[in-house]
N, C-alpha and C positions, 0 to 999 in steps of 0.2 A: 504494500499500500504506499500512496504518497502522497503529503500532504506540504501546502504551500503557507506560510506566515507572509502577511503584507499588511498593513495599516490597521495594526490591531487585529486583526483576523486570521482564522486557519482556514483555507480551502482546499477541496477537493475538485478536480477538473472543472474548475471557475465557479465552484459553488460553496459558500459560507456553510463549513461544519461546524466552526467553534468560535466565539466571539471571546477578547481578553480584555479582562480589565484588572488594570495594577494600582496598587496604591502603594505610592513610593515617596522617600525621603533623600536628602543628601545622605545618607545612611547605607542607602538600598532599599530594595522592594520591603513595607509592611506586608502586605498580601498579594494574592493574586486571586483573581476568580474568573474561571472558564465557563463558558456557558454553551451548550451544544444550541445548532441552528431552531431547535423546538422549543428552548426554553424551559424544557422541563428536567434537564439533568445539569447539574452543576459540580465543578471539580474547584473545591479550595483550597488554596495554599496558604497556610498562614503562620506567621512567625512563632517559633516556639523554642527553647532552649538548645543550643548547639546547631539550629538551622531552622526548617520548617517542617510541620507536618502536613500530611495530604488528608484529606476529607472527601466524601462523597455523598452528599445528602446529609443525615446525622453520622455515617459511618467514618470511624476512624479506618483509613486506609494505609496507613505507612508515614514516612517520613522523606526529608531530603536534607541532607548535611552541606556545611558550606562549602566543603570541597568537592560536591555535587554526585555523592554517593547515594542511591535511592532506594529504600525500603518499600517495597508496593505489594502486598498481597500477598506476603512471604516470599518474595523473590526479589534479589541483589541488582540494583543497575549502576551503571558510571559511565563516564564518558571518557574517551581517549584523548591525549593531551592534543592540540590543533593542527593540521598539517596542512599544507599548500597542495593543491590540484588544480593546474593551469591556472587560470584567473579566480579562483575560487579559494575557499577555507572550508576544510572539512572536520569533524570530531566523529566517531565510531561511538554507537551506543552499544555499550556492550550487559548482557544479563548471567549472571554468574561465570563471567570471563569469558564468553562467547559473544560473537557481535550478532546483533539483531537486527542493526539498524544504522542510518549514518544521517548527521545533519550535515548541511550543506549552505554555507553561506555565501550567496551569490551577488547579483547587480541589483543591488536595493530589496532582496527578499532571501527568507529562509526556508530551504526545503528538507522536510523529515520524511525518510522513507524508513518503515519496519514490516518485519516477515511474517509476523502473527497477529493475530485479533487480540491476543490475550497481552502486547504490550503494546495497544494502543494508545492508552493512558498515560503509560510511562513515555512514551513516543511525545504525545501533547504535550505533557506536563514539562520535558526537557525543553522543546519548542517555545513555549511559555517563557521558561527561566532566562533560557539565550536569545530572546528577540531584541532586548537591547543592544545587541552587539552586531545586528545586520549593517553590513559595511555597506553604507549610504556612498562612499567615496567612490565606488565602481560607476555612478550614476554622474561622475565628476567631467565634463568635455573635457578638462584639462589633465584628467589621469593618463592619457595615453603618453602627453607630452613628460609629464613626469617622469612613466616608467623609461623613455627614451633617456631622459637626463641622466637618471640613474644607472643606466647601462654604462655610462662613460665615467662614473665618480670611482673613485680608489681611495684608501686610506692616505695621509698627507707621505708617509715615508716612501711611499712608493713611486708617487709623483717626483718625490726629491732625487729619488735613487734614479729615476730615467733621465731628469736634467742633468746630474752630476755626471751623467756617461758622456751625454753628448756634449758638455764641458771639456771633458777630461781628452775625447777625441778632439774637440777644434785646438787644443793645447797641443796635442800630439802632431795634428799633420801641421801645424804653424811649427814647429820647431823638428818638423821631420829632416829637413836638413841639418840639422846639429846632431840630431839623434842617429843620424847614417841610415836613415829609412829611405827606400829609393822612394821616387816621387811618384810611381805609377803605384803605387801600393796606396796612396791617399783613399781613390775610389773604393779599394777592397775593405781600408778601414769604416769608412761612410756606410758603407751596406752593413759589415758586421754591426758597426755600431746601431744603425737603424733596427735591425734584426733584434738585437739586447734589448735596446729601448722598449719596442713592441711588446717581446715576451715579457717584461716586467712590468709594463703595464696591463698587459692581460691577466697578467697574476693578480696584479692590485684591485682591480673590475673584480674576478673573482672573489676575493675575498672581501671586499666592498657587501657583496650580493651575499655571500653568506653569512656575514656580521647582522645584514639587516634582516636575512630570517630566522636567525637564532634571536634576532631582539624583539621581531614580531611573533614568534611562537612565546617567548618570556612574557611578553605585555598581555598576547590574548590570553594565556592560563590564568596571570594573576589575576586581571580584570573578571574575566568570568568567575572566577572563585569568588570575587570581593562582591559580586552582584548577591550572592545571598548572605 
């Protein structure tokens, strides 16, 4: 099954199946009310010691802790750390350690999939809890330009090393007669320097992307856990 969260509602095939109402403060959500389309059934997530309790009607169905561990109807659920998949961020939903679904943060929407009907409510609860982290940056028309700019960024040390290599090469070429280097070697030195500089900058760009990826993972994981 596949659900999509957008603008406070959860949809299936463009039809609203759940409406989400959150009561929040600067310290995070105080409560979340999830009501199905008929309005006859609701799932309530209310603040409790150590996290939140989950109830349906007057029945206590379980709890969800601040680290997103959920106990629901006798089963234990959890979310994996966020990971990148093309232009989206994903988290796997696990039940007793087995993957039963996926949360996908995409272009202004959150998509949740689950394998079995028994996992519908936990999937909806996770979608509701994680809905504040839908990345609206994907809708920013300048985002593609920012991505292209990031492709050429690198840690400062790599840019310095690349420039130093060129400066050393220029000095060697200028002093080639004094150093006894044949004049026809100047072109070869220049080619070697260009190749070496390109290699240093490529390593720097790769290092920058790795650092950004790690930072995004840490920020997402920390921010998501702080939501509860």
